C-alpha positions in Angstrom: -1.7 10.9 5.8 -3.3 13.6 8.0 -0.7 12.9 10.7 2.3 13.4 8.3 0.7 16.6 6.9 0.0 18.0 10.4 3.6 17.3 11.4 4.9 19.1 8.3 2.6 22.1 8.7 3.5 22.6 12.3 7.2 22.2 11.6 7.2 24.6 8.7 5.2 27.2 10.7 7.6 27.0 13.6 10.7 27.1 11.3 9.4 30.2 9.6 8.5 31.7 13.0 4.9 32.2 12.0 3.6 30.4 15.2 5.0 29.7 18.6 3.7 26.5 20.0 4.3 25.7 23.7 2.9 22.2 23.2 3.9 21.0 19.8 1.9 17.8 20.3 -1.3 19.7 20.9 -0.6 21.9 17.9 -0.1 18.9 15.6 -3.4 17.4 17.0 -5.3 20.6 16.3 -3.9 20.8 12.7 -4.7 17.1 12.2 -8.3 17.6 13.5 -8.8 20.4 11.0 -7.4 18.4 8.1 -9.6 15.4 8.9 -12.7 17.5 9.2 -11.8 19.1 5.8 -11.3 15.7 4.2 -14.5 14.3 5.6 -16.4 17.4 4.3 -14.9 16.9 0.9 -16.0 13.2 0.9 -19.5 14.2 1.8 -19.5 16.7 -1.0 -18.3 14.1 -3.5 -21.0 11.7 -2.3 -23.7 14.3 -2.8 -22.4 15.2 -6.3 -22.5 11.5 -7.2 -26.0 11.2 -5.8 -27.2 14.1 -7.9 -25.7 12.6 -11.0 -27.3 9.2 -10.2 -30.7 10.9 -10.0 -30.1 12.1 -13.6 -28.6 9.0 -15.0 -31.0 8.7 -17.9 -30.5 12.3 -19.0 -26.7 11.8 -18.8 -26.8 8.7 -20.9 -28.9 10.5 -23.6 -26.2 13.1 -24.0 -22.6 12.9 -25.1 -21.3 14.6 -21.9 -18.5 12.9 -20.0 -19.5 11.6 -16.5 -16.1 12.7 -15.0 -16.6 16.2 -16.4 -20.1 16.4 -15.0 -19.0 15.2 -11.6 -16.3 17.9 -11.5 -18.8 20.5 -12.5 -21.4 19.5 -9.9 -18.8 19.1 -7.3 -17.4 22.6 -8.0 -20.9 24.1 -7.9 -21.7 22.5 -4.6 -18.4 23.6 -3.2 -19.0 27.2 -4.3 -22.5 27.3 -2.9 -21.2 26.1 0.5 -18.0 28.3 0.5 -15.9 25.2 0.5 -12.5 25.5 -1.2 -11.3 22.5 -3.1 
């Protein structure tokens, strides 16, 4: 997936003349690296949000709050605290 997105990003930037890449392969590799790092950071954020909710399982069960909603809230809060854009 990251490979296709990187290809599309580099192609679109070149077509719109926003960047000039002497080595298109290197440009795609750089974009792919950034995308993969971002996806990995998002996965770590999700894992941490799930862990926080697991630590509060009893409290969550005692309320009528939806787990998916709580996960989204915790995930959003962690992202904001870390300056991570989802």
